[in-house]
C-alpha positions in Angstrom: 104.7 -3.7 7.6 108.0 -2.3 6.2 109.9 -3.1 9.4 110.3 -6.7 8.4 112.7 -5.7 5.7 115.2 -3.9 7.9 117.0 -7.0 9.1 117.9 -8.4 5.8 118.9 -5.0 4.5 121.3 -4.5 7.4 123.0 -7.7 6.3 123.2 -6.5 2.7 124.5 -3.1 3.8 127.3 -4.7 5.7 128.4 -6.5 2.6 128.0 -3.3 0.5 130.1 -1.3 3.0 133.0 -3.6 2.8 132.7 -3.6 -0.9 132.9 0.2 -1.1 135.9 0.4 1.1 137.8 -2.3 -0.8 138.2 -4.3 2.4 139.4 -7.9 2.2 138.0 -8.4 5.7 134.7 -10.2 5.9 132.0 -8.8 8.2 131.9 -10.0 11.7 130.3 -13.3 12.7 127.1 -11.5 13.7 126.4 -10.7 10.0 128.3 -13.5 8.3 125.9 -15.3 5.9 125.7 -18.9 4.9 124.5 -19.2 1.3 121.8 -21.7 2.3 120.4 -19.2 4.8 120.4 -16.2 2.4 119.9 -17.4 -1.1 119.7 -13.8 -2.4 123.5 -13.5 -2.2 123.9 -16.5 -4.4 123.7 -14.3 -7.5 127.2 -13.0 -6.5 128.9 -16.1 -5.0 128.1 -19.6 -3.9 129.9 -19.4 -0.5 131.6 -16.9 1.8 135.1 -17.9 0.5 134.0 -17.2 -3.0 132.5 -13.9 -1.9 135.8 -13.0 -0.2 137.7 -13.8 -3.4 135.2 -11.6 -5.3 135.9 -8.7 -2.9 139.6 -9.0 -3.2 139.5 -9.0 -7.0 137.1 -6.1 -7.0 139.3 -4.0 -4.8 141.9 -4.0 -7.6 139.4 -3.6 -10.5 136.7 -1.2 -9.3 134.9 -1.2 -12.7 134.2 -4.9 -12.3 132.5 -4.7 -8.9 130.0 -1.9 -9.5 127.8 -3.9 -11.8 128.1 -6.9 -9.4 126.9 -4.7 -6.6 124.0 -3.5 -8.7 123.1 -7.2 -9.3 123.1 -7.6 -5.6 120.8 -4.6 -5.4 118.4 -6.2 -7.8 118.3 -9.4 -5.7 116.9 -7.3 -2.9 113.8 -6.9 -4.9 111.6 -10.0 -4.3 110.6 -11.8 -7.4 113.3 -10.4 -9.7 116.5 -12.6 -9.6 115.1 -15.5 -7.7 114.4 -15.2 -4.0 115.6 -11.9 -2.6 117.2 -11.0 0.7 113.8 -9.8 1.9 112.5 -13.3 1.6 115.2 -15.0 3.5 114.6 -16.6 6.9 118.0 -15.4 8.3 117.8 -14.3 11.9 120.5 -13.2 14.5 121.9 -16.1 16.4 124.7 -18.7 16.3 126.5 -18.8 13.1 126.0 -22.2 11.3 129.0 -24.3 10.6 130.7 -23.2 7.4 132.1 -25.4 4.6 135.8 -26.0 4.5 137.6 -23.0 3.1 135.2 -20.5 4.6 136.8 -17.4 6.0 135.8 -15.7 9.3 136.7 -12.3 10.7 139.7 -13.5 12.7 141.1 -15.4 9.7 141.1 -12.4 7.5 144.1 -11.5 5.4 146.0 -8.3 5.5 143.8 -5.5 4.3 144.5 -3.7 1.0 145.9 -0.2 1.4 142.9 2.1 2.0 144.4 4.9 -0.2 143.8 2.6 -3.3 140.0 3.0 -2.9 139.2 6.0 -0.6 139.4 8.4 -3.5 136.8 6.6 -5.5 134.4 5.4 -2.7 132.4 8.6 -2.8 132.0 8.4 -6.6 131.0 4.8 -6.3 128.4 5.5 -3.6 126.9 8.2 -5.8 126.7 6.0 -8.9 125.1 3.3 -6.8 122.6 5.7 -5.3 121.6 6.9 -8.7 121.1 3.3 -9.9 118.9 2.6 -6.9 116.8 5.7 -7.6 116.4 4.5 -11.2 115.0 1.3 -9.9 112.7 3.1 -7.5 111.5 5.2 -10.4 110.4 2.1 -12.4 107.2 2.0 -10.4 108.0 -0.9 -8.1 105.7 -2.0 -5.4 105.8 0.0 -2.2 107.5 -2.8 -0.3 110.3 -3.0 -2.8 110.7 0.7 -3.0 110.9 1.1 0.8 113.4 -1.7 0.8 115.7 0.4 -1.5 115.1 3.6 0.5 116.8 1.9 3.4 119.8 1.3 1.1 119.7 5.0 0.1 119.7 6.0 3.8 122.8 3.8 4.4 124.4 5.7 1.5 123.4 8.9 3.1 121.4 9.9 0.0 118.2 11.8 1.1 117.6 13.6 -2.2 114.2 12.1 -2.9 112.9 12.5 0.6 114.3 16.1 0.8 112.6 16.9 -2.5 109.2 15.7 -1.2 109.7 17.7 2.0 110.4 20.8 -0.1 107.2 20.2 -2.1 105.2 19.9 1.2 106.7 23.1 2.6 105.6 24.8 -0.7 101.9 23.9 -0.2 101.6 20.2 -1.0 102.4 17.8 -3.8 99.2 18.5 -5.6 100.9 21.4 -7.6 102.9 18.8 -9.5 102.8 15.3 -10.8 105.2 13.3 -8.7 107.2 10.5 -10.2 106.8 6.9 -8.8 110.1 7.5 -6.9 108.8 10.7 -5.3 105.5 8.9 -4.2 107.6 6.2 -2.7 109.8 8.8 -1.0 106.6 10.3 0.6 105.4 6.8 1.8 108.8 6.1 3.2 108.9 9.5 5.0 105.5 9.1 6.5 105.9 5.5 7.6 109.3 6.1 9.1 108.6 9.4 10.8 108.3 9.7 14.5 104.9 11.3 14.2 102.0 9.1 15.3 99.9 7.9 12.4 96.7 8.6 14.4 95.1 10.5 11.5 96.0 10.7 7.9 94.4 13.4 5.8 95.0 12.8 2.0 94.0 16.3 1.2 97.2 17.6 2.8 99.1 16.1 0.0 96.9 15.5 -3.1 93.3 14.7 -3.7 93.8 12.6 -6.8 93.3 8.8 -7.3 96.9 8.5 -8.2 97.8 9.9 -4.8 95.4 7.6 -3.0 96.8 4.5 -4.7 100.4 5.5 -4.0 99.7 6.2 -0.3 97.5 3.2 0.5 100.3 1.8 2.8 100.0 5.0 4.9 96.2 4.5 5.0 96.7 1.0 6.1 99.1 2.0 8.9 96.9 4.8 10.2 94.2 4.7 12.9 92.0 7.2 11.1 92.0 8.2 7.4 90.2 11.2 5.8 90.0 10.6 2.1 88.4 13.1 -0.2 88.9 12.0 -3.8 86.4 13.1 -6.4 85.8 10.7 -9.2 87.4 7.5 -7.9 87.5 4.6 -10.4 87.0 0.9 -9.6 90.8 0.6 -9.1 90.6 3.1 -6.3 87.7 1.4 -4.6 89.5 -2.0 -5.0 92.6 -0.5 -3.3 90.5 0.7 -0.4 88.7 -2.6 -0.1 92.1 -4.4 0.0 93.1 -2.2 2.9 89.9 -3.2 4.8 90.6 -6.9 4.1 94.2 -6.7 5.2 95.1 -8.6 8.4 97.8 -6.0 9.2 95.6 -3.0 8.8 95.5 -0.5 11.7 92.6 1.4 10.1 89.6 1.9 12.5 88.0 5.1 11.3 87.5 5.9 7.6 86.0 9.2 6.3 85.0 9.1 2.7 82.6 12.1 2.8 82.3 14.3 -0.3 83.4 11.6 -2.7 81.5 10.6 -5.9 81.2 7.1 -4.5 78.0 6.1 -6.1 76.3 2.7 -5.7 79.0 0.8 -7.8 81.8 2.1 -5.6 80.0 1.1 -2.4 79.4 -2.4 -3.7 83.2 -2.9 -4.0 83.8 -1.4 -0.6 81.2 -3.6 1.0 83.3 -6.7 0.1 86.1 -5.3 2.3 83.7 -4.3 5.0 82.3 -7.9 5.2 85.8 -9.4 5.5 86.5 -11.2 8.8 89.7 -9.3 9.0 88.1 -5.9 8.7 88.1 -4.1 12.1 86.7 -0.7 11.0 84.6 1.0 13.6 83.6 4.3 12.0 82.5 4.9 8.4 81.6 8.3 7.2 79.9 8.4 3.8 78.1 11.7 3.8 77.6 13.4 0.4 78.8 10.4 -1.5 76.1 10.3 -4.3 74.5 7.2 -3.0 70.9 6.2 -3.7 68.5 3.8 -2.1 70.1 0.9 -4.0 73.2 1.3 -1.9 71.3 0.5 1.3 71.1 -3.2 0.4 74.9 -3.5 0.5 75.1 -1.5 3.7 72.4 -3.6 5.3 74.2 -6.8 4.4 77.4 -5.4 6.0 75.5 -4.6 9.2 74.1 -8.1 9.3 77.5 -9.6 8.9 78.8 -11.4 12.1 82.3 -10.1 11.5 81.3 -6.4 11.0 82.8 -4.1 13.7 81.0 -0.9 12.7 79.7 1.1 15.6 79.4 4.5 13.8 77.8 5.2 10.4 77.2 8.5 8.7 75.1 8.8 5.6 74.2 12.5 5.7 73.0 14.5 2.6 72.1 11.7 0.3 69.0 10.7 -1.6 68.3 7.4 0.3 64.5 7.9 0.4 62.0 6.0 2.5 62.6 2.8 0.5 66.4 2.8 1.2 65.9 3.5 4.9 63.5 0.5 5.1 66.2 -1.8 3.7 68.8 -0.3 6.1 66.5 -1.0 9.0 66.6 -4.7 8.3 70.3 -4.6 9.0 69.9 -2.5 12.1 67.5 -5.1 13.6 70.0 -7.9 13.1 71.4 -9.7 16.2 74.9 -9.2 14.7 74.5 -5.5 14.2 76.8 -3.5 16.6 75.9 0.0 15.3 75.6 2.6 18.1 75.5 5.9 16.1 73.5 6.5 12.9 73.5 9.9 11.1 70.9 10.4 8.4 70.6 14.2 8.1 69.2 15.6 4.8 68.5 12.1 3.3 65.2 12.9 1.7 63.2 10.9 4.2 59.6 11.5 4.9 57.3 10.5 7.8 56.9 7.0 6.3 60.5 6.2 7.1 59.8 6.5 10.8 58.1 3.1 10.9 61.3 1.3 10.1 63.3 3.4 12.6 60.7 2.8 15.3 60.9 -0.9 14.8 64.7 -0.7 15.2 64.3 1.2 18.5 61.8 -1.5 19.7 64.2 -4.3 18.8 65.9 -6.1 21.7 69.0 -6.6 19.5 69.4 -3.0 18.6 72.5 -1.3 20.1 71.6 2.2 18.7 72.3 5.0 21.2 72.7 8.0 18.9 70.3 8.9 16.1 70.6 12.0 13.9 67.5 12.9 11.7 68.1 16.6 11.2 66.7 18.5 8.3 64.1 15.9 7.1 60.4 16.5 6.7 59.3 14.0 9.3 56.4 16.2 10.5 54.2 15.4 13.6 52.9 12.2 12.0 56.4 10.8 11.7 57.4 11.8 15.3 54.3 10.0 16.6 55.4 6.8 15.0 59.0 7.3 16.2 57.6 7.9 19.7 56.2 4.4 19.8 59.8 3.1 19.5 61.0 5.6 22.2 58.3 4.2 24.5 59.7 0.7 24.3 61.6 -0.7 27.3 64.1 -2.1 24.8 65.0 1.4 23.5 68.5 2.4 24.5 68.6 5.7 22.7 70.6 8.4 24.5 70.8 11.2 21.8 68.0 12.1 19.4 68.5 15.0 16.9 65.3 16.2 15.2 66.4 19.8 14.2 64.4 21.3 11.3 61.9 18.4 11.0 58.6 20.4 10.7 57.5 19.5 14.2 54.8 21.4 16.0 53.3 21.3 19.5 51.2 18.2 18.5 54.2 16.1 17.7 56.1 17.3 20.6 53.3 16.3 22.9 53.6 12.7 21.7 57.3 12.8 22.4 56.7 14.0 25.9 54.3 11.1 26.6 56.8 8.6 25.2 59.7 9.8 27.3 57.6 9.7 30.4 57.0 6.0 29.8 60.7 5.4 29.4 62.7 8.1 31.1 65.9 6.1 31.8 68.0 6.5 28.6 67.6 9.7 26.6 70.1 12.4 27.6 70.1 14.9 24.7 67.2 16.0 22.6 67.6 18.6 19.8 64.3 20.2 18.6 65.8 23.4 17.3 64.4 25.0 14.1 60.9 23.6 14.9 57.7 25.0 16.5 57.2 22.9 19.7 55.0 25.5 21.5 54.0 24.8 25.1 55.1 21.2 24.9 58.7 22.4 24.4 58.5 24.2 27.7 57.2 21.0 29.3 60.3 19.1 28.0 62.5 21.8 29.6 60.8 21.3 32.9 61.5 17.6 32.8 65.2 18.2 32.7 64.9 19.3 36.3 63.3 16.1 37.3 65.9 13.9 39.1 64.1 10.7 37.8 65.0 11.6 34.3 68.4 11.1 32.6 67.5 13.9 30.2 69.9 16.8 30.8 69.9 18.7 27.6 67.0 20.0 25.5 67.6 22.4 22.6 64.6 24.3 21.4 66.0 27.6 19.9 65.6 28.9 17.4 61.9 28.1 17.2 58.8 29.5 15.7 56.3 29.2 12.8 58.8 30.4 10.2 60.7 27.1 10.5 57.7 25.0 9.3 58.7 25.4 5.7 59.8 22.2 3.8 63.4 21.6 2.8 66.4 23.9 3.1 64.3 26.9 2.0 63.2 27.3 5.6 66.7 28.8 6.3 66.3 31.5 3.6 68.1 34.8 4.3 67.3 37.9 2.4 70.6 39.3 1.2 71.7 42.5 -0.6 74.9 43.4 -2.4 77.3 45.8 -0.7 78.1 48.7 -3.1 81.2 49.6 -1.0 82.8 46.3 -2.0 82.0 46.4 -5.7 84.7 46.6 -8.3 84.4 49.6 -10.6 83.4 47.5 -13.6 80.4 46.1 -11.7 77.1 47.9 -12.0 74.4 47.4 -9.4 70.6 47.7 -9.9 67.2 46.6 -8.5 67.9 47.9 -5.0 71.3 46.2 -4.9 69.9 42.8 -5.7 71.4 42.6 -9.2 74.9 43.2 -10.6 76.3 43.2 -14.1 79.8 43.5 -15.4 80.1 46.4 -17.8 82.9 48.0 -19.8 82.2 51.5 -18.5 84.0 52.3 -15.2 81.5 53.2 -12.5 82.1 56.4 -10.4 82.2 54.7 -7.0 83.9 56.6 -4.2 87.1 55.2 -2.7 86.5 52.7 0.1 88.7 50.4 2.1 86.4 47.5 1.4 86.3 47.9 -2.4 87.9 45.2 -4.6 90.6 47.1 -6.5 91.6 44.7 -9.2 89.4 41.7 -9.5 85.7 42.0 -10.6 84.2 41.0 -7.3 81.8 42.1 -4.6 80.3 40.9 -1.4 76.9 40.9 0.3 76.2 43.3 3.2 75.1 40.9 6.0 77.4 38.5 7.9 75.9 35.1 8.4 75.8 32.7 11.4 73.8 29.6 12.2 72.0 28.1 9.1 71.5 30.3 6.1 70.2 29.6 2.5 70.0 31.8 -0.6 69.4 31.4 -4.3 71.2 33.2 -7.2 70.2 33.5 -10.9 73.4 33.8 -13.0 74.4 34.2 -16.6 77.7 34.2 -18.5 80.7 33.2 -16.3 80.4 33.8 -12.6 81.6 32.5 -9.3 79.2 32.2 -6.3 81.2 32.2 -3.1 81.2 32.3 0.6 84.0 34.2 2.3 85.2 35.8 5.5 85.2 39.5 5.7 89.0 39.6 6.1 89.8 38.6 2.5 92.3 40.9 0.8 90.8 43.6 -1.4 93.8 45.6 -2.7 96.3 44.7 -5.5 96.2 42.0 -8.2 97.4 39.1 -6.1 95.5 35.9 -6.6 95.0 35.8 -2.9 92.3 38.4 -3.4 90.2 36.1 -5.5 87.4 34.0 -4.1 88.4 30.4 -3.8 92.2 31.0 -4.1 92.8 31.4 -0.4 91.9 29.8 2.9 89.3 32.5 3.5 86.7 31.6 0.9 84.9 28.7 -0.9 83.7 29.2 -4.5 81.5 27.6 -7.2 82.2 28.6 -10.8 79.2 28.5 -13.1 79.6 28.8 -16.9 78.5 27.1 -20.1 80.9 24.2 -19.5 79.3 23.3 -16.2 80.5 23.7 -12.6 83.8 23.6 -10.7 84.6 24.3 -7.1 87.7 25.9 -5.5 89.1 26.5 -2.1 92.6 27.5 -1.1 93.8 27.2 -4.7 92.5 23.6 -5.0 90.1 23.3 -7.9 87.8 20.4 -8.6 86.1 20.1 -12.0 82.6 18.8 -11.8 81.6 19.2 -15.4 81.5 15.5 -16.1 79.8 14.4 -12.8 76.3 13.4 -12.3 74.1 13.3 -9.2 72.1 10.5 -7.8 69.0 11.2 -10.0 68.7 10.3 -13.6 71.6 11.5 -15.8 69.4 13.5 -18.1 67.7 15.6 -15.5 70.1 15.8 -12.7 73.6 16.1 -14.1 75.7 18.4 -12.0 76.9 20.0 -15.2 75.0 22.6 -17.1 75.0 23.0 -20.9 73.5 26.5 -20.6 75.2 29.8 -20.0 72.6 30.7 -17.4 70.8 29.1 -14.5 70.0 29.2 -10.8 72.1 27.9 -8.0 71.7 28.0 -4.2 74.0 28.1 -1.3 73.4 26.6 2.1 75.7 27.4 5.0 75.5 25.5 8.3 78.0 27.2 10.5 77.6 25.0 13.6 78.0 21.9 11.5 80.9 23.4 9.5 79.6 23.0 6.0 79.2 25.1 2.9 76.9 23.4 0.3 76.0 24.3 -3.3 72.9 23.1 -5.2 71.5 23.5 -8.6 67.8 24.6 -8.6 65.5 22.8 -11.0 61.9 24.0 -10.5 61.4 23.3 -6.8 64.0 20.5 -6.6 67.5 21.0 -5.2 70.2 18.9 -6.8 73.4 18.7 -4.8 76.6 19.9 -6.5 79.3 19.9 -3.8 79.8 20.5 -0.1 82.9 21.8 1.6 83.7 20.9 5.2 85.1 23.7 7.3 85.2 25.2 10.7 83.5 28.6 10.9 85.3 30.9 13.3 83.5 34.1 12.4 80.5 35.4 10.4 80.5 34.4 6.7 79.5 36.6 3.7 78.1 35.8 0.3 80.4 36.9 -2.6 80.4 36.9 -6.4 83.0 37.1 -9.2 81.9 38.1 -12.7 84.5 36.8 -15.0 83.3 38.2 -18.3 81.8 41.4 -19.5 78.0 41.0 -19.7 77.8 38.4 -17.0 75.1 39.0 -14.4 74.1 37.8 -10.9 70.7 38.4 -9.3 69.7 37.5 -5.7 66.4 35.7 -5.7 63.4 36.0 -3.4 62.2 32.6 -2.3 
């Protein structure tokens, strides 16, 4: 988008360069401007001969031409002093006939002595650069700012860009509040870099709404954008929607997971998604605090003839059966192009399978990949789903039913359905269920050359996985006394810890936290694991790698303040999360249930939270436990490269942590 400004700027730079040098020679014919072709110069002169006279006078009186040049700079900004250079229609080509008295390059007069101006040209350039930077700092539009950055480049002033690069080398711009000029410098740097804008991750720079709004031109120019901004306002959603509606947008893949999107935000985004200019193919909205009401907007998007979506992720949201039913109406539309749908942990029951089965039976459905992991579909739901799999119109190639309370009875219905339609399904995930002998029958069918099925996942399996919800993944943990700080007192068979004033007589150990009041659990975790913690006072519940530093008072030793750990702080003010020194305050947030009963904040100085780790999926999730209901607080996305450990920080004397039996 910014490339269209380069041409007119090159013309202006030629004029400016001559001005700095005090030359009486006009630029060559290739850059000579007729006033009718470039009205932005008319603020300085009405024709080239007048401009030449202006240069000659300015060479003698430098104090007169600096302000005039600044006026020219202002005319570069569209909409300020009449039409700017950026709005001209000037293009390279034959020079139009000039009025009588016009001067060309070969008619130039004898140049002024260069030593009259060389001593002051450097100072002039510096003053002009400072003036341009002042203009950039006024909070101009991105187009206008980038326009002026090209002028700074011509003046060989890279101070703003260098400053942003220094911030990035120091760990990102989120540690400060950049000025408008600095945001513009970052946009200029990213758009003009040689690096391919294949994927833009906002979190590398700053996760604030201010950053998102400032960097929207980069989002628009990218093929894929990963945007995690907690607490976006309508202004932020409108900005994203405008990117989706833009004809010049290159955006094809948008990840908005772990945002407090809510139904109101999705409504604004849907306007952009329905635009005939929107060419988005992938939309990830996992953990976005959406309810069943959002499904109406998504369904209308899928029914839109102009919609290009082929991949939709809605994991870990309270959509319920009613929301899924509405979504199925869109999936059955002849205009729906969706191929991949992920609905893991969406609070769906067996009743939702009727709508999904009707989608699989639809001749219009393009669905080839369906993820229903971690939902209590049970055997009754799988039987209904099997009716859709049996249909000759079903094109499904991947079906994920991990952790869905399925036994041998439901698996038997699945085997029967696949025998009726063996030509499509290639991958079937039934892990964390209890398929019994029917599971072995499925494995045998993989060897049948008449089947396309080539992957069946059954392990882990067994009766223990037939427990509803995430509690099926419960792991019994104990606290490791060899890691405990000496102000932490363990009790109840290493299930409880309290911070005390009396120093404990623990022996020296290489794993012990020396300065910070922390400790870890004994067992390393892989796969899917879940545990619950009762807390009081001010504590952090964390997940960490074993390699976290233990010695010294460095902040790198604290959970959440390094790239080795993920932390949830619980106190009377509510909750906050932290990873790699980036903290997100959740005290004012609310979850998808009613505000009175499901606020993510807690007004009490005690409570119960739970932690769910899915190492294969790369997620660390925190929940608030209310009776038997789990209320989602926050999820970190990561890549687990080694076993993880539970950990705790007790920030105040008297604070306690107790590992619960579930």
